[in-house]
N, C-alpha and C positions, 0 to 999 in steps of 0.2 A: 573358417568363419568364426568358430568358437574362440580361437586364439585372438583374432582381431577384436572381438567384443570384449574379452577380458582385458586386453591392452587399453582399449578405449575407456572402459569402465574404471580402470586404475588411474588413468590420466584425469578422468573427470573428477574422481574423488580427491585427487591431490591439487586440483585447480583451485586457487584462492582469489581469482580476479573479481568475482562477484561479491565477495564477502564485504568489502568496504562499501559497496553500493547498498547492500542490505542494512549495514550499520547506519549509514546516513539516512535511509528511509525510516528506520526505527527512531532515530533522533528527531527527525522532522515530525513524525507522528506524535511523539511525546510533547514536543513544543506546541503542536496544534491542539492537543488535548488540554494542556495547561492554559493556553489562550482562551479556549472556549469555557473552561471552568472558572477562570479568575478575572477575565476582563469583561466588564459589563457591556452589553450591547452586541458583542460578537455572538453570543449564544443565540440571540434572536435572529441575527442576520444569517447565521449558518442554518438555523431551523427553517427560515424562509426560503433559502436556496434549495435545501433538500426537499421541502414541500413542493416547490415549483417543479423540481425534477420528477418527483413522484406523480404529480398531477399530469405532467406531460407524457409519462409512460403508461398511465392508467387509461385503458380504453374507455371511451365515452359510451353513453347508453344507446 
């Protein structure tokens, strides 16, 4: 069992399939941050969306 785990762990560390997905996610996050920071009106819209989510998740009295 220990040899199988070592072999699996080695293959897992060499696997690069998910790397491009992570890179694309980071780029998308940077674009979203730039939009919120520099485009008027988006900041308010995003704040309203997250406030609505927070209100829906907060238990009532």
